[in-house]
C-alpha positions in Angstrom: 20.5 7.5 -27.0 19.9 6.0 -30.4 17.4 3.0 -30.3 17.5 2.1 -33.8 13.8 1.5 -34.3 10.9 4.1 -34.9 8.7 4.0 -31.8 5.8 6.0 -33.3 2.4 4.9 -32.5 1.6 2.9 -35.6 1.9 0.0 -32.9 1.6 -2.9 -35.7 3.8 -6.2 -35.8 4.9 -5.0 -39.2 7.1 -2.5 -37.9 9.3 -5.0 -36.4 11.7 -7.4 -37.9 10.9 -11.2 -37.5 13.4 -14.1 -37.1 12.6 -17.7 -36.5 9.2 -16.8 -35.7 10.1 -14.1 -33.2 9.5 -10.4 -33.2 12.6 -8.6 -32.7 13.0 -5.4 -30.3 16.2 -3.8 -31.6 18.5 -1.5 -29.8 21.3 0.2 -31.4 24.3 1.4 -28.9 27.2 3.7 -29.9 28.9 2.0 -26.9 28.3 -0.8 -24.2 28.2 1.9 -21.3 25.3 3.5 -23.2 22.9 0.9 -22.0 24.1 1.1 -18.2 23.2 3.5 -15.3 26.6 5.6 -15.4 26.2 6.1 -11.6 26.3 2.6 -10.6 29.6 1.4 -9.4 28.7 -2.6 -9.5 30.5 -4.8 -11.9 29.1 -4.8 -15.5 26.8 -7.8 -15.0 25.4 -6.6 -11.6 25.0 -2.8 -13.0 21.6 -1.1 -13.3 20.4 -0.4 -16.7 19.8 3.0 -18.0 16.5 4.3 -17.3 15.7 5.1 -20.9 16.7 1.5 -21.7 14.8 0.0 -19.3 11.6 2.1 -20.4 12.3 1.5 -23.7 12.4 -2.3 -23.5 9.5 -2.4 -20.9 7.3 -0.3 -23.3 7.9 -2.3 -26.4 7.2 -5.6 -24.5 4.0 -4.2 -23.0 2.8 -3.3 -26.9 2.3 -7.0 -27.5 0.0 -9.6 -26.1 1.8 -11.7 -23.6 2.0 -14.9 -25.8 3.8 -13.1 -28.8 7.3 -14.5 -29.0 9.9 -11.6 -28.8 13.6 -11.3 -28.8 15.9 -8.7 -27.8 18.7 -7.9 -30.3 21.5 -5.4 -29.3 23.9 -3.7 -31.7 27.2 -3.0 -30.5 30.3 -1.4 -32.3 32.6 -4.2 -33.5 35.4 -2.9 -31.3 33.1 -3.8 -28.3 31.6 -7.1 -29.1 33.0 -10.6 -28.0 31.7 -13.5 -26.4 32.3 -12.5 -22.9 30.7 -9.0 -23.8 27.6 -10.8 -24.9 27.3 -12.8 -22.0 27.9 -9.8 -19.5 25.3 -7.7 -21.5 22.6 -10.8 -21.2 23.3 -11.4 -17.6 23.2 -7.8 -16.6 19.7 -7.4 -18.4 18.4 -10.6 -16.7 19.7 -9.4 -13.5 18.2 -5.9 -13.7 14.7 -6.9 -14.7 14.9 -9.8 -12.0 15.2 -7.2 -9.5 12.5 -5.2 -10.9 10.4 -8.2 -10.8 11.2 -8.5 -7.2 10.3 -5.4 -6.4 7.1 -5.3 -8.0 6.2 -8.6 -6.1 7.1 -6.9 -2.8 4.9 -4.0 -3.8 1.9 -6.1 -4.6 2.3 -8.1 -1.5 2.3 -4.8 0.5 -0.4 -3.3 -1.4 -2.8 -6.2 -0.6 -1.5 -6.4 2.9 -2.4 -2.6 3.2 -5.8 -3.4 1.4 -6.8 -5.9 4.1 -6.1 -3.9 6.9 -7.9 -1.0 5.4 -10.7 -3.3 4.8 -10.7 -4.7 8.4 -11.1 -0.9 9.5 -13.7 -0.1 7.0 -15.8 -3.0 8.2 -15.5 -2.1 11.9 -16.2 1.6 10.8 -19.2 0.4 9.0 -20.6 -1.7 11.7 -20.2 1.1 14.2 -22.3 3.3 11.8 -24.9 0.9 11.3 -25.1 0.3 15.1 -25.2 4.1 15.8 -28.2 4.3 13.1 -30.1 1.5 14.9 -29.6 3.4 18.3 -31.3 6.4 16.6 -34.1 4.5 15.4 -35.2 4.2 18.8 -35.5 7.9 19.1 -38.3 10.1 18.3 -37.9 11.2 14.5 -37.1 14.7 13.6 -34.8 16.4 10.9 -31.6 16.0 12.9 -32.2 12.1 13.3 -32.8 11.9 9.5 -29.5 13.9 8.7 -27.5 11.8 11.3 -29.0 8.6 10.0 -28.4 9.3 6.2 -25.1 11.0 6.9 -24.0 7.8 8.6 -25.1 5.4 6.1 -23.4 7.4 3.2 -20.1 7.8 5.4 -19.9 4.1 6.2 -20.4 2.7 2.7 -17.9 5.5 1.3 -15.4 4.3 3.8 -15.7 0.8 2.4 -14.6 2.1 -1.2 -11.0 2.3 -0.9 -10.3 -1.2 0.3 -13.0 -2.6 -1.9 -11.4 -0.9 -4.9 -8.1 -2.4 -3.9 -9.4 -5.9 -4.5 -11.4 -5.3 -7.6 -9.4 -3.0 -9.5 -5.9 -1.6 -7.7 -4.0 -4.6 -7.8 -4.1 -5.4 -11.6 -1.6 -3.0 -12.9 0.9 -4.4 -10.6 0.1 -7.9 -11.8 0.4 -6.6 -15.2 3.9 -5.2 -14.6 5.0 -8.8 -13.0 3.6 -10.4 -16.3 5.7 -8.1 -18.7 9.0 -8.4 -16.4 8.5 -12.2 -16.6 8.1 -11.8 -20.3 11.3 -9.8 -20.7 13.2 -12.6 -18.5 12.0 -15.1 -20.8 13.2 -13.4 -24.0 16.3 -14.3 -25.7 18.9 -11.7 -25.8 21.3 -11.3 -28.8 24.3 -9.3 -29.3 25.2 -8.5 -32.9 28.4 -6.4 -34.1 28.3 -3.5 -36.3 25.1 -1.1 -37.1 21.8 -2.3 -37.5 20.7 -3.0 -41.1 18.4 -0.5 -42.2 
C-alpha cells in the first residue's frame, strides 16, 4: 500500500505539510477499496479499515502531543472521487475508530474490575499471612519459625504487587489509546482527487 509520506524516524513536524494551522497526515490510495478490509462484507460506511491503514493513522497521530491540531488528507484517483465517496469514506473512518474507542473503553473497565478483584484477594491473603506470622510469634524460636515468618512476609507482599501495579501503572496505556482514538475522531478528514503533490 502506498501511504504517500516518509515514515522514517525523523519524527519532526517539518516532515508534514501544514494547512490552516493543522498538520496533515496524508494517505495516497490507488483505489478506494485499498483502505478497507477486503474480508468485511458490510456496506462501505460500516466497513472495517485495513489493518495497515489503521496502524499507520494511529501511529502517526501518536507521534504528536494531543494538543497538536491534525487533519487527515486522503488522495484518491480522480475516477473514484465524488461528494458521495468522500462522505462515505469520512463516515467509515469515524465509525471504525469509534468502534476501536468503544472496545478500548470496555477493555479498560474489565482491566480495572480485574484489578479490584485481585486487590481484594491479595489483601485477604496478606491478612492471613500476617495472622499466621502473629501466631508463630507465640511459638518458641527456631530456624523453622524464622523461615516461615520471613517467607510468609515476603509472599504476602509479593501477592500485592500485581493489583498495585494495575492501579499505579497498568491502566495508563489504555487511557493513552483512548486519548489517541478520541484525537482521531476529532480530526477533519478530507478527500482529494488525483495524486499527492510531491
